[in-house]
C-alpha positions in Angstrom: 84.4 95.6 94.9 88.0 95.4 96.9 89.5 97.5 99.4 92.0 100.1 98.8 94.5 100.8 101.3 98.2 102.6 101.2 98.9 100.5 104.9 100.4 104.3 106.4 101.3 107.5 105.9 104.4 107.9 103.9 106.7 109.1 106.1 106.6 106.3 108.4 106.3 103.0 106.0 108.4 104.5 103.2 111.5 107.1 104.2 112.4 109.7 101.7 114.8 109.6 100.3 117.7 112.4 101.2 117.5 115.5 99.9 121.2 115.4 98.7 120.9 118.4 95.9 122.7 121.3 98.0 125.8 118.5 97.6 125.5 117.6 93.8 124.9 121.0 93.2 128.3 122.0 94.5 130.2 119.6 93.0 128.1 120.4 89.2 129.5 124.1 90.7 133.0 122.6 90.2 132.4 120.5 87.6 130.9 123.5 85.6 134.4 125.8 86.5 137.0 123.2 85.9 135.4 121.8 82.1 134.8 126.0 80.9 138.9 126.5 81.9 139.9 123.7 80.7 137.6 124.4 76.9 139.3 128.4 76.8 142.3 126.3 77.3 142.3 124.4 73.9 140.6 126.3 71.9 143.6 128.7 73.1 146.2 126.0 71.6 143.7 125.8 69.2 143.3 128.9 67.4 147.6 129.0 67.9 148.4 125.3 66.4 145.6 125.7 63.3 144.7 121.9 64.9 141.0 121.5 64.2 141.7 118.5 66.3 142.4 120.7 69.4 139.3 122.3 68.0 137.2 119.8 68.5 138.4 118.8 71.0 138.1 122.4 72.8 134.1 121.7 71.3 134.0 118.4 73.2 134.9 119.9 76.6 132.3 122.8 76.0 129.6 119.8 75.9 130.8 118.9 79.4 130.6 122.5 80.8 126.8 122.3 79.0 125.9 119.3 80.7 127.4 120.5 84.5 125.0 123.8 83.6 122.1 121.2 82.7 122.6 119.1 85.7 122.5 122.1 87.7 119.3 123.1 86.7 117.6 120.1 86.8 118.8 119.2 89.9 117.2 122.7 90.9 114.3 121.0 90.0 115.0 117.0 90.8 113.0 117.6 95.0 112.7 114.2 95.8 110.2 115.0 98.5 106.4 114.7 96.8 104.3 118.1 97.0 100.7 118.8 95.9 101.5 118.9 92.1 104.4 115.8 91.9 102.8 113.0 94.4 105.1 111.2 93.5 108.3 113.1 94.0 110.2 115.0 90.9 113.1 112.4 90.5 112.8 112.1 87.4 114.1 115.4 86.0 117.4 113.8 87.3 116.8 111.4 85.0 115.8 113.9 82.2 118.9 115.3 82.5 121.0 112.4 81.9 119.2 111.9 78.7 120.1 115.1 77.6 123.4 114.9 78.9 123.7 112.3 76.1 122.1 114.1 73.8 126.0 116.3 74.4 127.6 113.7 73.7 126.4 112.0 70.7 126.6 116.0 68.9 130.4 116.0 69.8 130.4 113.0 68.1 129.1 114.2 64.9 130.7 117.2 65.5 134.2 115.3 65.3 133.6 113.4 62.6 132.8 116.8 60.7 135.5 118.2 61.0 137.7 115.2 60.0 135.8 115.8 56.7 136.4 119.6 57.0 139.8 118.9 57.6 140.7 116.0 54.4 138.9 118.5 52.1 141.1 121.2 52.7 143.9 119.0 52.0 145.0 118.3 55.6 147.1 121.9 55.9 150.0 121.6 58.1 150.5 122.5 62.3 151.7 124.8 63.5 152.8 122.7 66.5 155.5 122.5 69.6 155.7 120.5 72.6 154.7 123.2 75.4 151.2 122.2 73.2 151.6 119.3 74.0 151.9 120.1 77.5 149.4 121.7 77.7 147.1 118.9 77.2 148.4 117.2 79.1 147.7 118.9 82.1 144.1 119.2 80.8 144.2 115.4 80.5 145.6 115.6 84.4 142.4 118.1 85.4 139.9 116.2 83.5 141.0 112.5 85.1 140.9 114.1 89.0 137.1 115.7 87.9 136.3 112.5 86.7 137.3 110.5 89.0 135.9 113.4 91.9 132.2 112.8 89.9 131.7 109.1 90.3 132.6 108.6 93.6 130.4 111.5 94.4 127.6 110.5 92.1 127.8 106.6 94.5 128.4 107.9 97.5 124.6 110.6 97.1 123.1 108.2 94.9 123.0 110.7 91.9 122.4 109.6 88.5 123.1 113.0 87.0 126.1 113.1 89.0 127.2 109.4 86.8 125.8 110.4 84.3 127.8 113.4 83.5 131.4 111.5 84.9 131.3 109.4 82.1 130.4 113.1 80.1 133.4 113.5 81.6 135.7 110.3 81.1 134.5 110.6 77.4 136.4 114.3 77.8 139.7 112.3 78.3 139.6 109.7 75.2 139.0 112.6 73.6 142.1 114.2 74.6 144.7 111.4 74.5 143.3 110.5 71.2 144.2 113.9 69.9 147.2 113.6 71.9 148.6 110.6 70.4 147.2 112.5 67.1 149.7 115.6 67.3 152.7 113.8 68.6 152.9 111.7 65.3 152.6 114.6 63.6 155.0 116.8 65.4 157.5 113.7 65.9 157.4 112.2 62.0 155.1 115.1 60.6 152.1 112.7 59.5 149.5 115.4 59.2 146.5 112.8 59.1 147.0 110.6 62.3 144.8 113.2 64.4 142.3 112.6 60.9 142.6 108.4 61.7 141.5 108.5 65.5 138.6 110.3 64.6 136.5 107.4 63.9 137.4 105.4 67.4 137.3 108.8 68.8 133.8 109.1 67.5 133.3 104.8 68.7 134.2 105.8 72.0 131.5 108.6 72.4 128.8 107.0 70.8 129.1 104.3 73.6 129.3 106.8 76.6 126.0 107.7 74.1 124.3 104.4 74.7 125.6 103.2 78.3 124.2 106.8 79.6 120.3 106.0 77.5 120.5 103.0 78.6 121.2 103.6 82.8 118.5 105.9 82.5 115.4 105.5 80.2 114.1 102.2 81.8 113.6 104.8 84.8 111.6 107.1 83.0 109.6 104.9 81.1 108.3 103.0 84.3 110.1 99.6 83.5 110.0 96.9 86.6 112.4 97.5 89.5 111.7 94.2 91.2 110.8 91.6 89.9 107.3 90.4 90.6 108.5 86.9 91.5 110.5 88.4 94.5 107.9 90.8 95.6 105.2 87.8 96.2 107.7 85.7 98.6 108.3 88.4 100.5 104.3 89.3 100.5 103.7 85.5 101.2 105.7 85.0 103.7 103.8 87.7 106.4 101.6 85.4 108.5 98.0 86.2 107.2 98.8 86.7 103.6 96.5 84.5 101.7 96.9 85.7 98.3 99.2 88.4 96.7 98.6 88.8 93.2 98.8 92.3 90.0 101.9 93.2 91.0 103.7 95.4 89.8 107.2 98.2 90.3 108.1 101.0 88.8 110.9 103.6 90.4 115.1 102.6 91.3 115.9 99.5 93.8 118.6 101.5 96.0 116.4 105.1 96.1 113.0 104.6 96.1 110.1 102.3 94.3 106.6 102.6 94.2 104.8 99.0 94.9 101.5 98.5 93.7 99.8 95.2 94.6 96.3 93.4 95.1 96.3 90.9 98.6 94.1 88.5 99.7 93.9 88.4 103.5 92.9 86.5 106.6 91.1 88.9 108.5 87.8 89.3 108.7 88.1 93.1 110.5 90.0 96.2 108.9 92.4 96.3 112.2 93.7 93.3 111.5 94.1 93.4 108.2 95.9 96.8 108.3 98.5 95.0 110.8 98.7 92.2 108.3 99.2 95.4 105.3 102.1 97.3 107.5 103.9 94.0 108.2 104.3 93.2 104.8 105.1 97.0 104.0 108.2 96.0 106.5 109.2 93.4 104.9 109.9 94.8 101.7 111.6 97.9 102.9 113.7 95.4 105.2 114.9 93.6 101.4 114.1 96.0 99.4 114.8 99.5 101.1 113.3 102.9 100.7 109.4 101.6 98.9 106.4 103.2 99.1 103.1 100.9 99.0 100.0 100.7 97.4 98.0 97.4 98.6 94.4 96.5 97.5 92.5 94.7 99.4 90.2 91.9 98.8 88.1 89.5 99.2 88.8 85.6 100.1 87.2 85.2 96.0 88.9 87.8 93.9 92.8 85.6 94.8 94.1 84.3 91.6 96.7 82.5 91.0 99.0 85.4 88.5 101.3 87.8 90.4 101.5 89.9 87.6 99.9 91.5 84.5 100.6 89.5 81.2 101.6 91.2 77.4 99.2 91.2 75.1 100.5 88.0 73.3 101.1 86.2 77.8 
């Protein structure tokens, strides 16, 4: 039987990611305040003008506010430090929040389509628009541009998937407002009532694209997809003096934030202290190459050495 070793304590071998929750919460509070304000402004414009497109846009801004509120809730639960009940940390709460935001985006796309169909069924009633309404929507557009840029820059600085997902949602709201503005400008200047409805299809395509991007960046993390190619881990480990064989390599997590690595290893040592020093060197080399990592290394006798460095699928 092999001997399992985890090297050193997690605090020494694998530094924890900085707890940036307070900074993330501050950004989300600002986003929530802006989104609520923009929603109320669009709602007033939509009700006064009778524009279903603006009302749909207000609904989209409302989902922005909901996503920011959800982000605040999930961020409060996503303590990166492990504890007794969550020995691998709480990072996935952020991923769950991001996926929920994608659900809000999908819901918005279908609501806009539904609103467009209802307007066509109503015979495209004339709108009560004036230039002041367009100016107010331009102000909304400017606020959303500033908010999206702020969330994106802070998300990258803090390494927060939640903020980056919320920034994508805010960006989709920018495109929504642009499309609505184009449609309403055509209605106001040319008297073409169907223009805002005609914009609904490309608008929904943009929203669905944003939804897919959020899912694509978060689902691999939530389903424990491979984080680092096993060949790369094998190359780093085998370069450490005293390592004879490395196999059954697995990894999960988010590269650059925290990655969990598990591997089986055969070393050129006849005593436990020497073998332990070799495993610590492997951990140090992996961390120098890939950033924060938490390793579980299973030491095995020489006769356990195998050529396969990773797991095979059912048809491997």
